[in-house]
C-alpha positions in Angstrom: -2.2 54.0 39.9 -2.0 55.1 36.3 -2.3 52.8 33.3 1.5 52.2 32.9 1.8 51.0 36.6 -1.2 48.7 36.1 0.4 47.1 33.0 3.8 46.7 34.8 2.1 45.1 37.8 0.1 42.7 35.5 3.3 41.7 33.6 5.1 41.1 36.9 2.3 38.9 38.3 2.1 37.0 35.0 5.9 36.3 35.0 5.7 35.2 38.7 2.9 32.8 37.8 5.0 31.3 35.0 7.9 31.0 37.4 9.9 33.7 35.6 9.5 36.6 38.0 12.1 38.4 40.0 13.6 36.1 42.6 13.4 37.4 46.2 17.0 36.8 47.0 18.3 38.0 43.7 19.5 34.6 42.5 17.5 31.8 40.8 16.6 28.8 42.9 18.9 25.9 43.1 18.3 23.1 40.6 15.8 20.5 41.7 17.3 17.4 43.4 17.9 14.4 41.2 15.0 12.0 41.3 15.5 8.9 43.3 14.7 6.6 40.3 15.1 7.3 36.6 13.1 4.9 34.5 15.0 2.6 32.1 13.8 1.1 28.9 15.5 -2.3 28.6 13.8 -3.5 25.5 16.9 -3.1 23.2 19.9 -5.3 22.9 22.0 -2.4 21.6 21.7 -0.5 24.9 25.0 0.2 26.8 24.3 1.0 30.5 27.8 1.9 31.5 28.2 5.6 31.0 31.9 5.3 30.6 31.3 3.6 27.2 29.3 6.6 25.9 31.0 9.1 23.6 31.2 12.8 24.3 28.2 14.8 23.1 28.7 16.9 20.0 26.1 19.5 21.1 27.2 23.0 22.2 26.8 23.6 26.0 24.6 26.6 25.3 22.2 24.9 22.8 18.6 24.8 24.0 15.5 22.8 23.1 11.9 23.2 23.9 10.1 20.5 25.9 7.9 19.5 23.0 10.8 19.0 20.6 12.7 17.1 23.3 9.8 14.7 23.8 9.6 13.9 20.1 13.3 13.9 19.2 14.7 12.2 22.3 11.6 10.0 23.0 11.1 11.5 26.5 7.4 10.6 26.7 6.8 11.3 30.4 7.1 14.5 32.4 9.0 12.5 35.0 11.9 12.2 32.5 12.6 16.0 32.9 12.8 15.8 36.7 16.2 16.5 38.1 17.4 18.5 35.0 18.6 22.0 35.5 15.8 24.6 35.6 14.6 25.7 32.2 16.0 28.9 30.7 13.6 31.7 29.9 13.7 32.8 26.3 11.6 35.7 25.0 9.4 34.7 22.1 6.7 36.3 20.0 3.0 35.7 20.7 0.4 37.0 18.4 -2.0 39.5 20.0 0.0 39.9 23.2 1.5 43.3 24.0 4.0 42.3 26.7 6.9 39.9 26.5 6.2 36.2 26.5 8.8 33.7 27.6 9.4 30.1 26.5 11.1 27.7 28.9 13.9 25.9 27.1 16.1 23.1 28.5 19.7 22.6 27.7 20.0 20.2 24.8 23.1 18.4 26.1 21.4 17.7 29.4 18.3 16.4 27.7 20.4 14.2 25.4 22.2 12.8 28.4 18.9 12.0 30.2 17.7 10.2 27.0 20.9 8.2 27.0 20.4 7.3 30.7 16.9 6.1 29.9 17.6 4.2 26.7 21.1 3.0 27.4 23.5 5.3 25.6 23.4 6.6 22.0 23.0 3.1 20.5 20.1 2.3 22.8 18.4 5.7 21.9 18.9 5.0 18.2 17.4 1.5 18.6 14.4 3.1 20.3 14.1 5.6 17.5 14.2 2.8 14.9 11.5 0.9 16.8 9.3 4.0 17.1 9.7 4.6 13.4 8.7 1.0 12.6 5.6 1.3 14.9 4.7 4.5 13.1 5.0 2.8 9.7 2.8 -0.1 10.9 0.2 2.3 12.1 0.2 4.2 8.8 -0.1 0.9 6.8 -3.0 -0.2 9.0 -4.7 3.1 8.5 -4.2 3.0 4.7 -5.6 -0.6 4.6 -8.6 0.5 6.6 -9.2 3.4 4.3 -9.0 1.2 1.2 -11.5 -1.2 2.7 -13.9 1.6 3.5 -13.5 3.0 -0.1 -14.2 -0.5 -1.6 -17.3 -0.8 0.6 -18.5 2.7 -0.5 -17.9 1.9 -4.2 -19.7 -1.5 -4.1 -23.2 -1.4 -5.5 -26.0 -1.3 -2.9 -27.9 -4.5 -2.2 -31.1 -4.6 -4.3 -34.3 -4.1 -2.3 -36.4 -7.2 -2.6 -40.1 -6.8 -2.4 -41.7 -8.5 0.5 -43.3 -11.9 -0.5 -47.1 -11.9 -0.2 -48.4 -14.1 2.5 -50.0 -17.5 1.7 -53.4 -16.2 2.7 -53.9 -12.6 1.4 -56.8 -11.9 3.7 -54.6 -12.6 6.8 -52.1 -9.8 6.1 -51.4 -7.8 9.1 -51.4 -4.0 9.1 -47.6 -3.9 9.8 -46.8 -6.0 6.7 -49.2 -3.8 4.6 -47.4 -0.7 5.8 -44.0 -2.2 4.9 -45.2 -3.1 1.4 -46.7 0.3 0.9 -43.4 2.0 1.9 -41.3 -0.4 -0.3 -43.5 0.2 -3.4 -44.0 3.9 -2.9 -40.9 5.2 -4.6 -39.4 8.7 -4.1 -41.5 11.3 -2.4 -43.3 13.7 -4.6 -42.1 17.3 -4.7 -44.4 19.8 -3.1 -45.2 23.0 -4.9 -44.6 26.0 -2.8 -47.4 28.5 -2.7 -46.4 32.1 -3.2 -47.8 34.5 -0.8 -48.6 38.0 -2.2 
């Protein structure tokens, strides 16, 4: 095998490992079956669980979204939330330092939005969940700022003065440990050593 064949084989194996290789029957696999149970978040009064009350989506059928953006925008926090969706679409992307095509797996945005509505109870339930997540984020930020202000105040406070150890009632009965502590407390900063120059 020459170099071009080796590269082609490596690309083919890499795509197969990512699930993007050439399919043996010439057609992509059927979509995964719908999961038996889709989780529901019932914490919000604004949720509408009857899908007939939901409006039509305003998203194009061909619009895609990456899994990371779907998790943050649609609050799909668990990988199980993506089970039962149509298989991801391979989209070529750029990767720095890679000399063969790299593919990202994107999901259809309308399907992801529909799954989020199913989990949170329609668009109103999803919006209520987003508002609650935003409030939790603001509370965390306020706590962090408060903690940082407290630490800054502690750092700016003057240090406690070092009090000399009181001499014992009987000076002759001083232990060696107390003498050592007194010697260290009264010593002051260490003297600088002069470095000898070697010829």
